[in-house]
ZAVEXDREN-793887 format. One line per field, with one value per residue: residue in three letters; x, y, z of N, C-alpha, C in turn. Coordinates in nm, 3 decimals. Example, Ala and Ser with C-alpha at 12.3 -4.5 7.8 and 13.67 -1.06 7.14 Angstrom:
<nodes>
resn: (ALA/SER)
n_X: (1.319/1.285)
n_Y: (-0.569/-0.225)
n_Z: (0.780/0.708)
ca_X: (1.230/1.367)
ca_Y: (-0.450/-0.106)
ca_Z: (0.780/0.714)
c_X: (1.320/1.290)
c_Y: (-0.330/0.003)
c_Z: (0.780/0.787)
</nodes>
This chain:
<nodes>
resn: (MET/ARG/LEU/VAL/THR/PHE/THR/THR/GLY/GLU/ARG/ASP/LEU/LEU/GLY/ALA/VAL/ASP/GLY/SER/ASP/VAL/LEU/ASP/LEU/GLY/ALA/LEU/GLY/ARG/HIS/GLU/GLY/SER/GLY/SER/LEU/PRO/ASP/SER/MET/LEU/GLY/LEU/ILE/GLN/ALA/GLY/PRO/ALA/ALA/TRP/SER/ARG/VAL/GLY/ASP/LEU/VAL/ASP/ARG/ALA/ARG/THR/ARG/GLY/HIS/LEU/SER/ASP/SER/ALA/ARG/PRO/LEU/SER/GLU/VAL/ARG/LEU/LEU/ALA/PRO/ILE/PRO/ARG/PRO/ALA/LYS/ASN/VAL/PHE/CYS/LEU/GLY/LEU/ASN/TYR/LYS/ALA/HIS/LEU/GLU/GLU/THR/ALA/ALA/LEU/PRO/ASP/LEU/PRO/LYS/VAL/PRO/VAL/PHE/PHE/THR/LYS/ALA/VAL/THR/SER/ILE/VAL/ALA/PRO/GLU/ASP/PRO/ILE/LEU/HIS/ASP/ALA/GLU/VAL/SER/THR/ARG/TYR/ASP/TRP/GLU/ALA/GLU/LEU/GLY/VAL/VAL/ILE/GLY/LEU/GLY/GLY/ARG/ARG/ILE/SER/GLU/ALA/ASP/ALA/LEU/ASN/HIS/VAL/PHE/GLY/TYR/THR/CYS/PHE/ASN/ASP/VAL/SER/ALA/ARG/GLU/VAL/GLN/ARG/ALA/HIS/GLU/GLN/TRP/PHE/LEU/GLY/LYS/SER/LEU/ASP/GLY/THR/CYS/PRO/PHE/GLY/PRO/TRP/ILE/VAL/THR/ALA/ASP/GLU/ILE/ALA/ASP/PRO/GLN/ALA/LEU/GLU/ILE/GLU/CYS/ARG/VAL/ASN/GLY/VAL/VAL/LYS/GLN/HIS/SER/ASN/THR/SER/ASP/MET/LEU/PHE/GLY/ILE/ALA/PRO/ILE/ILE/ALA/SER/LEU/SER/ARG/GLY/LEU/THR/LEU/GLU/PRO/GLY/ASP/LEU/ILE/ALA/THR/GLY/THR/PRO/SER/GLY/VAL/GLY/TYR/THR/ARG/ARG/PRO/PRO/GLU/TYR/LEU/LYS/PRO/GLY/ASP/ILE/VAL/GLU/VAL/GLU/ILE/GLU/GLY/VAL/GLY/LEU/LEU/ARG/ASN/PRO/VAL/ALA/ASP/ILE/ARG/GLN/VAL/SER/SER/ALA/ALA)
n_X: (4.702/4.763/4.602/4.459/4.361/4.282/4.285/4.112/4.102/3.851/3.695/3.729/3.875/3.865/4.131/4.356/4.691/4.886/5.171/5.332/5.108/4.786/4.477/4.151/3.908/3.631/3.566/3.676/3.512/3.267/3.332/3.388/3.146/3.073/2.907/2.829/3.084/3.194/3.266/3.471/3.763/3.709/3.443/3.472/3.619/3.435/3.236/3.301/3.436/3.334/3.311/3.578/3.693/3.564/3.686/3.951/3.902/3.796/4.014/4.189/4.039/4.014/4.283/4.337/4.181/4.305/4.227/4.309/4.432/4.226/4.122/4.335/4.571/4.876/5.071/5.243/5.119/4.894/4.739/4.792/4.591/4.569/4.519/4.274/4.114/3.968/3.944/3.704/3.733/3.959/4.311/4.438/4.716/5.041/5.261/5.607/5.682/5.894/6.181/6.440/6.377/6.236/6.444/6.615/6.466/6.430/6.188/6.036/6.101/6.091/6.004/5.694/5.395/5.159/5.022/5.088/4.860/4.749/4.582/4.557/4.429/4.193/4.216/4.481/4.578/4.778/4.839/5.031/5.332/5.234/5.275/5.416/5.302/5.463/5.456/5.591/5.506/5.372/5.533/5.880/6.000/5.956/5.931/6.036/5.875/5.881/5.644/5.472/5.156/4.832/4.534/4.210/3.990/3.778/3.553/3.513/3.478/3.658/3.849/4.043/4.394/4.475/4.303/4.334/4.484/4.326/4.142/4.253/4.263/4.463/4.796/4.996/5.205/5.306/5.382/5.440/5.446/5.566/5.519/5.746/5.785/5.527/5.410/5.549/5.463/5.209/5.030/4.921/4.965/4.820/4.767/5.020/5.067/4.878/4.864/4.756/4.806/5.017/5.032/5.127/5.018/5.023/5.173/4.966/4.733/4.839/4.702/4.622/4.680/4.906/5.120/5.322/5.429/5.376/5.536/5.799/5.931/6.145/6.201/6.233/6.343/6.419/6.576/6.616/6.757/6.930/6.974/6.782/6.634/6.632/6.509/6.338/6.017/5.996/6.106/5.920/5.771/5.510/5.336/5.136/4.907/4.871/4.832/4.587/4.419/4.441/4.350/4.088/3.969/3.786/3.677/3.514/3.637/3.623/3.546/3.787/3.917/4.224/4.553/4.853/5.162/5.375/5.710/6.052/6.388/6.592/6.479/6.450/6.474/6.623/6.879/7.221/7.369/7.013/6.791/6.567/6.279/6.262/6.136/6.162/6.293/6.297/6.113/6.119/5.949/5.998/5.886/5.944/5.800/5.567/5.570/5.676/5.665/5.659/5.729/5.749/5.859/5.697/5.663/5.383/5.263/5.345/5.231/4.960/4.931/4.969/4.753)
n_Y: (-23.318/-23.038/-22.750/-22.495/-22.159/-22.034/-21.825/-21.769/-21.535/-21.462/-21.586/-21.707/-22.012/-22.332/-22.541/-22.830/-22.910/-23.107/-23.249/-23.078/-22.957/-22.795/-22.894/-22.841/-22.851/-22.832/-22.882/-23.137/-23.279/-23.267/-23.408/-23.659/-23.734/-23.672/-23.489/-23.157/-22.957/-22.751/-22.421/-22.260/-22.201/-22.129/-22.208/-22.485/-22.555/-22.483/-22.665/-22.904/-23.222/-23.439/-23.335/-23.270/-23.522/-23.619/-23.467/-23.562/-23.834/-23.800/-23.700/-23.918/-24.120/-24.019/-24.021/-24.295/-24.375/-24.244/-23.990/-23.739/-23.548/-23.433/-23.220/-23.067/-22.801/-22.641/-22.553/-22.340/-22.172/-22.059/-21.812/-21.788/-21.713/-21.568/-21.836/-21.822/-21.572/-21.359/-21.359/-21.443/-21.321/-21.110/-21.192/-21.397/-21.341/-21.418/-21.268/-21.236/-21.511/-21.683/-21.774/-21.672/-21.458/-21.298/-21.235/-21.089/-20.863/-20.756/-20.705/-20.781/-20.828/-21.084/-21.424/-21.452/-21.542/-21.623/-21.669/-21.401/-21.212/-21.058/-20.891/-20.895/-20.694/-20.800/-20.671/-20.646/-20.868/-21.045/-21.197/-21.490/-21.418/-21.166/-20.808/-20.683/-20.398/-20.095/-19.804/-19.512/-19.276/-19.345/-19.528/-19.609/-19.824/-20.110/-20.439/-20.781/-21.093/-21.417/-21.678/-21.968/-22.062/-22.144/-22.308/-22.313/-22.587/-22.732/-22.571/-22.422/-22.377/-22.335/-22.536/-22.818/-22.867/-23.126/-23.201/-23.014/-23.015/-23.168/-22.994/-22.858/-22.765/-22.728/-22.616/-22.327/-22.072/-21.762/-21.413/-21.182/-20.889/-20.586/-20.249/-20.070/-19.812/-19.722/-19.920/-19.876/-19.624/-19.647/-19.772/-20.020/-20.295/-20.317/-20.135/-20.092/-20.345/-20.394/-20.259/-20.188/-20.446/-20.591/-20.850/-21.122/-21.450/-21.809/-22.043/-22.215/-22.423/-22.678/-22.981/-23.103/-23.372/-23.421/-23.326/-23.447/-23.367/-23.061/-22.913/-22.944/-22.827/-22.683/-22.337/-22.051/-21.727/-21.535/-21.259/-21.120/-21.349/-21.382/-21.530/-21.440/-21.513/-21.812/-22.099/-22.332/-22.473/-22.601/-22.438/-22.261/-22.071/-22.110/-22.376/-22.497/-22.636/-22.538/-22.268/-22.271/-22.371/-22.169/-21.941/-22.013/-22.027/-21.839/-21.749/-21.808/-22.015/-22.043/-22.235/-22.190/-21.978/-21.803/-21.841/-21.691/-21.791/-21.660/-21.519/-21.618/-21.528/-21.268/-21.058/-20.743/-20.493/-20.532/-20.569/-20.459/-20.231/-20.139/-20.312/-20.279/-20.353/-20.263/-20.110/-20.325/-20.532/-20.889/-21.114/-21.415/-21.676/-21.980/-22.295/-22.605/-22.884/-22.748/-22.519/-22.265/-21.926/-21.645/-21.305/-20.992/-20.658/-20.351/-20.011/-19.839/-19.642/-19.689/-19.936/-19.870/-19.693/-19.859/-20.024)
n_Z: (17.574/17.358/17.351/17.154/17.065/16.757/16.461/16.156/16.037/15.977/16.169/16.508/16.613/16.779/16.857/16.836/16.886/16.678/16.634/16.384/16.299/16.332/16.452/16.348/16.566/16.562/16.290/16.272/16.449/16.316/16.085/16.185/16.278/16.537/16.640/16.765/16.915/17.192/17.082/17.161/17.366/17.633/17.646/17.612/17.843/18.041/17.983/18.101/18.238/18.080/17.823/17.778/17.767/17.539/17.339/17.348/17.283/17.029/16.876/16.902/16.775/16.514/16.445/16.445/16.231/16.029/15.957/16.034/15.872/15.734/15.873/15.934/15.961/15.870/16.147/16.131/15.956/16.062/16.271/16.603/16.881/17.213/17.440/17.586/17.468/17.577/17.891/18.147/18.389/18.580/18.569/18.818/19.025/19.159/19.385/19.472/19.501/19.472/19.647/19.586/19.423/19.601/19.772/19.599/19.551/19.799/19.922/20.142/20.491/20.594/20.499/20.325/20.498/20.396/20.064/19.833/19.676/19.370/19.092/18.729/18.473/18.222/17.982/17.940/17.812/17.577/17.262/17.160/16.986/16.918/16.963/17.268/17.419/17.426/17.589/17.609/17.719/17.940/18.080/18.107/18.200/18.155/18.253/18.244/18.336/18.377/18.406/18.530/18.424/18.549/18.467/18.567/18.586/18.711/18.909/19.240/19.598/19.899/19.844/19.905/19.979/19.920/19.720/19.528/19.279/19.120/19.029/18.826/18.490/18.300/18.195/18.120/17.963/18.102/18.077/18.296/18.244/18.375/18.459/18.607/18.739/18.751/18.903/19.143/19.213/19.310/19.590/19.567/19.337/19.107/18.881/18.759/18.672/18.482/18.240/17.906/17.671/17.795/17.897/17.791/17.705/17.663/17.428/17.405/17.588/17.788/17.865/18.194/18.239/18.094/18.231/18.462/18.712/18.820/18.985/18.921/18.703/18.462/18.416/18.214/18.105/17.823/17.668/17.365/17.302/17.515/17.828/18.099/18.321/18.505/18.644/18.857/18.899/19.137/19.321/19.412/19.674/19.760/19.647/19.368/19.459/19.735/19.664/19.520/19.720/19.916/19.776/19.717/19.960/20.063/19.835/19.536/19.293/18.939/18.639/18.387/18.506/18.551/18.676/18.751/18.859/18.985/18.965/18.905/19.023/18.867/18.735/18.556/18.693/18.921/18.845/18.800/18.606/18.613/18.386/18.116/17.911/17.565/17.264/16.984/17.109/17.169/17.352/17.528/17.691/17.832/17.931/18.069/17.917/17.879/17.697/17.455/17.472/17.279/17.216/17.049/17.137/17.103/17.001/17.111/16.957/16.696/16.652/16.676/16.461/16.250/16.259)
ca_X: (4.679/4.794/4.481/4.485/4.263/4.346/4.191/4.123/4.082/3.707/3.642/3.821/3.847/3.927/4.215/4.451/4.817/4.929/5.299/5.350/4.977/4.680/4.352/4.027/3.829/3.493/3.560/3.704/3.393/3.166/3.378/3.383/3.009/3.068/2.819/2.893/3.169/3.205/3.346/3.574/3.836/3.635/3.326/3.515/3.653/3.311/3.152/3.331/3.520/3.281/3.349/3.723/3.718/3.518/3.787/4.060/3.856/3.779/4.146/4.241/3.962/4.053/4.419/4.328/4.121/4.384/4.148/4.353/4.467/4.104/4.094/4.465/4.636/5.012/5.076/5.318/5.037/4.779/4.770/4.743/4.548/4.582/4.429/4.144/4.141/3.905/3.902/3.582/3.771/4.101/4.406/4.490/4.862/5.119/5.382/5.710/5.657/6.019/6.265/6.550/6.319/6.208/6.573/6.673/6.387/6.430/6.055/5.986/6.210/6.078/5.924/5.551/5.330/5.048/5.048/5.062/4.779/4.700/4.524/4.585/4.307/4.186/4.255/4.627/4.612/4.847/4.853/5.167/5.391/5.186/5.366/5.398/5.291/5.553/5.407/5.690/5.439/5.324/5.644/5.999/6.060/5.882/6.016/5.990/5.853/5.836/5.562/5.386/5.014/4.740/4.399/4.115/3.891/3.663/3.544/3.483/3.514/3.719/3.914/4.152/4.522/4.483/4.219/4.348/4.532/4.215/4.064/4.331/4.240/4.590/4.904/5.037/5.313/5.271/5.485/5.375/5.521/5.534/5.570/5.797/5.762/5.382/5.390/5.603/5.392/5.081/5.048/4.884/5.039/4.726/4.780/5.149/5.063/4.758/4.862/4.713/4.907/5.135/5.019/5.128/5.010/5.008/5.092/4.855/4.713/4.870/4.609/4.689/4.725/5.035/5.224/5.324/5.454/5.393/5.635/5.934/5.948/6.241/6.138/6.338/6.310/6.529/6.553/6.708/6.838/7.013/6.900/6.767/6.581/6.631/6.479/6.253/5.895/6.014/6.154/5.811/5.742/5.378/5.309/5.006/4.799/4.843/4.778/4.445/4.350/4.436/4.267/3.948/3.920/3.665/3.649/3.479/3.707/3.532/3.613/3.847/3.998/4.367/4.641/4.996/5.210/5.491/5.830/6.179/6.483/6.649/6.403/6.537/6.499/6.718/7.013/7.307/7.258/6.882/6.764/6.424/6.242/6.250/6.088/6.258/6.335/6.220/6.108/6.073/5.927/5.994/5.865/5.960/5.678/5.451/5.583/5.758/5.588/5.752/5.666/5.831/5.817/5.677/5.612/5.238/5.222/5.367/5.129/4.832/4.926/4.966/4.626)
ca_Y: (-23.240/-22.896/-22.689/-22.358/-22.078/-21.974/-21.749/-21.773/-21.398/-21.440/-21.628/-21.778/-22.156/-22.413/-22.641/-22.913/-22.920/-23.244/-23.234/-22.945/-22.915/-22.765/-22.957/-22.767/-22.950/-22.827/-22.954/-23.277/-23.336/-23.285/-23.512/-23.789/-23.761/-23.664/-23.380/-23.028/-22.935/-22.609/-22.356/-22.174/-22.263/-22.109/-22.294/-22.623/-22.572/-22.475/-22.780/-23.007/-23.337/-23.524/-23.270/-23.281/-23.660/-23.630/-23.410/-23.659/-23.952/-23.758/-23.695/-24.055/-24.194/-23.969/-24.067/-24.437/-24.388/-24.172/-23.877/-23.614/-23.449/-23.369/-23.097/-23.015/-22.688/-22.624/-22.460/-22.222/-22.090/-22.004/-21.714/-21.826/-21.610/-21.615/-21.952/-21.764/-21.434/-21.264/-21.431/-21.392/-21.242/-21.075/-21.298/-21.400/-21.345/-21.433/-21.189/-21.278/-21.653/-21.759/-21.719/-21.592/-21.331/-21.219/-21.185/-20.987/-20.741/-20.707/-20.647/-20.812/-20.873/-21.227/-21.495/-21.434/-21.656/-21.661/-21.621/-21.260/-21.211/-20.937/-20.933/-20.821/-20.672/-20.882/-20.588/-20.654/-20.994/-21.039/-21.327/-21.530/-21.350/-21.029/-20.719/-20.620/-20.257/-20.008/-19.666/-19.434/-19.167/-19.403/-19.591/-19.649/-19.931/-20.234/-20.548/-20.917/-21.185/-21.548/-21.745/-22.080/-22.032/-22.252/-22.286/-22.389/-22.664/-22.754/-22.463/-22.461/-22.293/-22.414/-22.653/-22.864/-22.888/-23.263/-23.216/-22.894/-23.040/-23.226/-22.883/-22.792/-22.808/-22.736/-22.524/-22.242/-21.978/-21.622/-21.311/-21.078/-20.766/-20.489/-20.113/-20.059/-19.686/-19.714/-20.011/-19.817/-19.500/-19.679/-19.863/-20.151/-20.322/-20.347/-20.054/-20.119/-20.481/-20.410/-20.173/-20.254/-20.516/-20.628/-20.982/-21.234/-21.587/-21.912/-22.034/-22.309/-22.484/-22.821/-23.039/-23.141/-23.512/-23.426/-23.275/-23.540/-23.293/-22.919/-22.851/-22.991/-22.781/-22.576/-22.216/-21.961/-21.609/-21.484/-21.133/-21.118/-21.470/-21.385/-21.581/-21.344/-21.587/-21.958/-22.158/-22.451/-22.449/-22.659/-22.331/-22.175/-22.071/-22.172/-22.453/-22.478/-22.684/-22.438/-22.147/-22.292/-22.384/-22.039/-21.850/-22.056/-22.039/-21.760/-21.695/-21.918/-22.028/-22.088/-22.290/-22.089/-21.882/-21.812/-21.807/-21.680/-21.841/-21.589/-21.523/-21.640/-21.416/-21.230/-20.951/-20.636/-20.376/-20.564/-20.581/-20.342/-20.135/-20.197/-20.336/-20.277/-20.383/-20.148/-20.150/-20.402/-20.651/-21.013/-21.179/-21.554/-21.749/-22.122/-22.380/-22.746/-22.961/-22.660/-22.455/-22.146/-21.806/-21.548/-21.178/-20.872/-20.536/-20.250/-19.880/-19.841/-19.549/-19.756/-20.042/-19.804/-19.634/-19.969/-20.098)
ca_Z: (17.452/17.354/17.297/17.111/16.994/16.640/16.380/16.010/15.992/15.976/16.299/16.596/16.617/16.883/16.792/16.910/16.814/16.649/16.566/16.324/16.251/16.427/16.410/16.370/16.639/16.515/16.163/16.298/16.509/16.212/15.994/16.253/16.321/16.683/16.683/16.791/17.032/17.224/16.977/17.220/17.476/17.757/17.639/17.636/17.985/18.118/17.953/18.200/18.205/17.973/17.696/17.763/17.724/17.400/17.251/17.342/17.209/16.890/16.813/16.896/16.675/16.383/16.419/16.413/16.098/15.931/15.912/16.093/15.769/15.682/15.948/15.978/15.894/15.924/16.259/16.088/15.867/16.132/16.374/16.734/16.974/17.351/17.451/17.619/17.425/17.669/18.012/18.212/18.506/18.586/18.598/18.955/19.017/19.282/19.398/19.568/19.527/19.466/19.752/19.530/19.375/19.721/19.822/19.511/19.558/19.937/19.940/20.276/20.578/20.618/20.400/20.348/20.564/20.308/19.928/19.806/19.555/19.303/18.965/18.607/18.395/18.102/17.868/17.924/17.746/17.448/17.197/17.122/16.870/16.907/17.036/17.398/17.386/17.503/17.583/17.684/17.791/18.065/18.151/18.032/18.280/18.136/18.302/18.213/18.448/18.330/18.507/18.497/18.439/18.583/18.418/18.649/18.510/18.799/19.006/19.376/19.712/20.007/19.785/19.991/19.912/19.872/19.601/19.444/19.143/19.044/18.977/18.721/18.352/18.230/18.225/18.010/17.994/18.120/18.098/18.377/18.218/18.479/18.445/18.744/18.810/18.779/19.016/19.265/19.245/19.373/19.702/19.517/19.215/18.999/18.761/18.695/18.618/18.399/18.123/17.783/17.592/17.874/17.959/17.696/17.756/17.560/17.307/17.417/17.720/17.795/17.962/18.318/18.234/18.026/18.323/18.575/18.835/18.787/19.074/18.884/18.566/18.436/18.364/18.168/18.026/17.742/17.598/17.250/17.307/17.636/17.943/18.208/18.435/18.493/18.774/18.852/18.977/19.271/19.409/19.459/19.818/19.771/19.527/19.304/19.546/19.839/19.603/19.492/19.848/19.981/19.697/19.721/20.098/20.077/19.702/19.447/19.165/18.834/18.521/18.300/18.580/18.524/18.787/18.720/18.989/19.036/18.881/18.976/19.024/18.739/18.670/18.508/18.778/19.028/18.788/18.815/18.614/18.578/18.244/18.087/17.774/17.475/17.132/16.905/17.184/17.158/17.483/17.525/17.815/17.800/18.048/18.035/17.903/17.857/17.567/17.435/17.445/17.219/17.182/17.030/17.206/16.999/17.041/17.095/16.852/16.569/16.640/16.654/16.327/16.151/16.270)
c_X: (4.728/4.680/4.507/4.355/4.335/4.240/4.218/4.122/3.935/3.643/3.750/3.778/3.922/4.006/4.298/4.575/4.855/5.058/5.315/5.218/4.888/4.552/4.236/3.929/3.683/3.476/3.583/3.583/3.284/3.203/3.362/3.243/2.991/2.975/2.898/2.976/3.160/3.299/3.451/3.643/3.760/3.511/3.360/3.544/3.526/3.220/3.182/3.402/3.467/3.318/3.499/3.758/3.676/3.622/3.904/4.023/3.843/3.912/4.203/4.171/4.001/4.194/4.418/4.275/4.202/4.315/4.199/4.379/4.345/4.074/4.222/4.509/4.778/5.012/5.146/5.235/4.912/4.827/4.708/4.702/4.586/4.483/4.287/4.158/4.082/3.857/3.781/3.615/3.918/4.186/4.450/4.641/4.923/5.239/5.478/5.696/5.778/6.116/6.375/6.499/6.286/6.337/6.628/6.596/6.393/6.296/6.000/6.102/6.210/5.997/5.775/5.489/5.210/5.082/5.009/4.989/4.756/4.636/4.572/4.455/4.310/4.225/4.407/4.670/4.672/4.859/5.000/5.208/5.339/5.272/5.320/5.402/5.374/5.507/5.496/5.627/5.385/5.440/5.760/6.067/5.974/5.975/5.953/5.969/5.796/5.759/5.487/5.241/4.933/4.602/4.304/4.013/3.763/3.661/3.519/3.526/3.562/3.774/4.033/4.281/4.529/4.408/4.247/4.389/4.425/4.125/4.134/4.298/4.372/4.685/4.944/5.153/5.257/5.397/5.416/5.453/5.472/5.599/5.616/5.768/5.614/5.350/5.436/5.522/5.260/5.106/5.007/4.945/4.950/4.755/4.910/5.158/4.954/4.753/4.823/4.830/5.030/5.119/5.013/5.101/4.978/5.141/4.970/4.835/4.746/4.781/4.685/4.744/4.862/5.150/5.223/5.341/5.477/5.492/5.776/5.965/6.053/6.167/6.247/6.278/6.436/6.486/6.660/6.807/6.926/6.928/6.900/6.715/6.593/6.612/6.398/6.132/5.899/6.058/6.044/5.798/5.608/5.350/5.167/4.892/4.770/4.787/4.628/4.366/4.335/4.342/4.119/3.890/3.792/3.620/3.623/3.561/3.611/3.609/3.661/3.923/4.146/4.447/4.785/5.070/5.337/5.614/5.955/6.270/6.534/6.573/6.495/6.571/6.596/6.861/7.091/7.397/7.125/6.867/6.613/6.400/6.227/6.197/6.197/6.307/6.242/6.228/6.052/6.059/5.913/5.983/5.865/5.824/5.554/5.461/5.673/5.666/5.683/5.675/5.769/5.778/5.806/5.622/5.462/5.192/5.241/5.264/4.994/4.821/4.918/4.832/4.523)
c_Y: (-23.098/-22.828/-22.542/-22.290/-22.014/-21.907/-21.769/-21.633/-21.361/-21.480/-21.702/-21.922/-22.222/-22.524/-22.722/-22.926/-23.067/-23.234/-23.093/-22.891/-22.872/-22.822/-22.866/-22.864/-22.949/-22.904/-23.103/-23.346/-23.360/-23.400/-23.650/-23.823/-23.756/-23.553/-23.255/-23.032/-22.788/-22.543/-22.260/-22.248/-22.249/-22.197/-22.439/-22.647/-22.574/-22.595/-22.900/-23.129/-23.425/-23.467/-23.282/-23.421/-23.680/-23.578/-23.508/-23.782/-23.921/-23.759/-23.836/-24.135/-24.150/-24.014/-24.214/-24.458/-24.319/-24.049/-23.742/-23.506/-23.376/-23.237/-23.026/-22.896/-22.678/-22.518/-22.330/-22.126/-22.033/-21.902/-21.761/-21.702/-21.654/-21.730/-21.916/-21.616/-21.329/-21.341/-21.365/-21.302/-21.203/-21.199/-21.287/-21.418/-21.358/-21.340/-21.254/-21.426/-21.742/-21.693/-21.628/-21.458/-21.240/-21.158/-21.074/-20.855/-20.677/-20.643/-20.669/-20.859/-21.023/-21.291/-21.473/-21.560/-21.706/-21.611/-21.475/-21.252/-21.069/-20.984/-20.844/-20.810/-20.754/-20.803/-20.586/-20.776/-20.971/-21.181/-21.363/-21.461/-21.208/-20.937/-20.685/-20.470/-20.172/-19.864/-19.579/-19.317/-19.215/-19.459/-19.615/-19.767/-20.057/-20.351/-20.683/-20.997/-21.316/-21.620/-21.865/-22.040/-22.157/-22.214/-22.375/-22.459/-22.686/-22.644/-22.514/-22.357/-22.383/-22.547/-22.692/-22.877/-23.026/-23.281/-23.109/-22.925/-23.106/-23.118/-22.811/-22.852/-22.823/-22.625/-22.447/-22.153/-21.837/-21.537/-21.194/-20.948/-20.656/-20.354/-20.068/-19.925/-19.664/-19.802/-19.946/-19.694/-19.524/-19.779/-20.005/-20.170/-20.325/-20.267/-20.083/-20.257/-20.498/-20.320/-20.253/-20.323/-20.559/-20.762/-21.091/-21.366/-21.684/-21.986/-22.124/-22.343/-22.631/-22.882/-23.104/-23.284/-23.525/-23.385/-23.360/-23.467/-23.146/-22.847/-22.901/-22.952/-22.671/-22.457/-22.115/-21.843/-21.565/-21.353/-21.123/-21.233/-21.484/-21.430/-21.477/-21.412/-21.736/-22.016/-22.285/-22.426/-22.515/-22.553/-22.235/-22.183/-22.139/-22.243/-22.434/-22.524/-22.586/-22.307/-22.160/-22.301/-22.249/-21.944/-21.884/-22.063/-21.958/-21.699/-21.813/-21.911/-22.089/-22.145/-22.179/-21.981/-21.910/-21.767/-21.805/-21.695/-21.773/-21.611/-21.550/-21.516/-21.388/-21.122/-20.832/-20.530/-20.405/-20.576/-20.451/-20.327/-20.202/-20.212/-20.339/-20.308/-20.255/-20.197/-20.216/-20.526/-20.769/-21.085/-21.319/-21.609/-21.896/-22.202/-22.525/-22.817/-22.879/-22.591/-22.334/-22.031/-21.697/-21.422/-21.071/-20.760/-20.427/-20.121/-19.875/-19.749/-19.611/-19.865/-19.980/-19.749/-19.739/-20.041/-20.044)
c_Z: (17.470/17.280/17.268/17.067/16.877/16.554/16.232/15.952/15.988/16.109/16.377/16.609/16.732/16.816/16.889/16.825/16.800/16.568/16.514/16.268/16.366/16.370/16.445/16.436/16.596/16.386/16.183/16.358/16.407/16.118/16.055/16.303/16.470/16.733/16.714/16.918/17.069/17.124/17.030/17.332/17.607/17.760/17.666/17.783/18.069/18.096/18.042/18.147/18.092/17.837/17.673/17.711/17.579/17.304/17.237/17.262/17.060/16.816/16.798/16.786/16.533/16.346/16.377/16.271/15.989/15.877/15.963/15.988/15.715/15.751/15.991/15.894/15.951/16.035/16.220/16.003/15.933/16.235/16.505/16.812/17.115/17.368/17.493/17.587/17.518/17.790/18.077/18.330/18.495/18.613/18.743/18.947/19.156/19.277/19.495/19.604/19.499/19.563/19.695/19.477/19.493/19.774/19.732/19.517/19.696/19.973/20.080/20.362/20.603/20.506/20.429/20.407/20.484/20.167/19.911/19.672/19.503/19.172/18.852/18.528/18.267/17.977/17.847/17.843/17.607/17.392/17.176/16.992/16.849/16.994/17.178/17.373/17.482/17.483/17.671/17.758/17.925/18.148/18.055/18.101/18.275/18.165/18.270/18.341/18.393/18.440/18.448/18.523/18.465/18.533/18.498/18.558/18.588/18.904/19.146/19.477/19.823/19.953/19.873/19.911/19.849/19.740/19.495/19.301/19.057/18.984/18.863/18.585/18.279/18.269/18.100/18.055/18.006/18.122/18.167/18.364/18.314/18.449/18.583/18.810/18.838/18.900/19.147/19.309/19.318/19.486/19.666/19.379/19.091/18.872/18.686/18.633/18.512/18.277/17.998/17.715/17.666/17.946/17.852/17.768/17.643/17.545/17.308/17.563/17.707/17.902/18.078/18.314/18.167/18.118/18.450/18.707/18.801/18.877/19.046/18.740/18.556/18.373/18.331/18.091/17.953/17.675/17.490/17.256/17.430/17.754/18.054/18.335/18.405/18.631/18.751/18.940/19.115/19.371/19.453/19.611/19.845/19.640/19.478/19.393/19.661/19.783/19.580/19.622/19.916/19.909/19.711/19.862/20.120/19.945/19.610/19.319/19.063/18.716/18.428/18.373/18.556/18.646/18.736/18.853/19.041/18.951/18.963/18.968/18.882/18.667/18.645/18.609/18.892/18.976/18.806/18.693/18.576/18.426/18.224/17.940/17.693/17.341/17.049/16.976/17.153/17.293/17.467/17.666/17.777/17.929/18.003/18.029/17.872/17.722/17.569/17.392/17.398/17.180/17.154/17.119/17.101/17.060/17.011/16.982/16.713/16.545/16.608/16.512/16.219/16.151/16.172)
</nodes>
């Protein structure tokens, strides 16, 4: 399933994408006599596998009965929010997790022996199609970074590599937009990776059962239609299972936690001459089998004045 959070303008709703429509799962549950469902993505994830199965059974049953249209809205007519609009914790992120990206940055003399972790603040989250905020008073070097996102479904500590993928609820697209001079000015990357409005993710979460092998997905970033990054998740230095095992070795992962798994080569600051995002640009992150995340870049002052 492709699960979304969307808004009517009055309230946020949990939905499932069905072709060109989005199904209001709450309304569908009431119509089908299935009782109440969690009313948010985070609530659904936290409710556990029995609730996940109920959602799948609900959609299948409604499809069999021909009732899907009773709760369907055209996807083109709804506003999608980030799948988890306000995560419970910072986004866990991987740095230098593709060999070619490590080589283009010359950040380390040797391949890292363990995953390089940092986090992004939840206040950086951006919805699909919403603007990435460009604040020239803070930075003029906003850089794109296409990444596969992992959504934890079953929490745990000391999760083994062999069992790690069983803890995944689903996958999504991330753009780890980075303010390069802010990142360079601090010994840690947190601030340059956490500016308001610089972490688009979505447009939905694809449940794990839909992705046969998350380490065999094409990943691409385009700016104004021009390909800037193209790679495959098979090129990760540390795959998803080792990432989860390493992260959970002494830290408890919880349902709804988000992990951005690193970006491939082709980022802007390594180009000659360097290239950076500017207001008016359109950035797309596309991952095979997962989806297409699209965002414009806008001057923060124009966005603020229009709000």
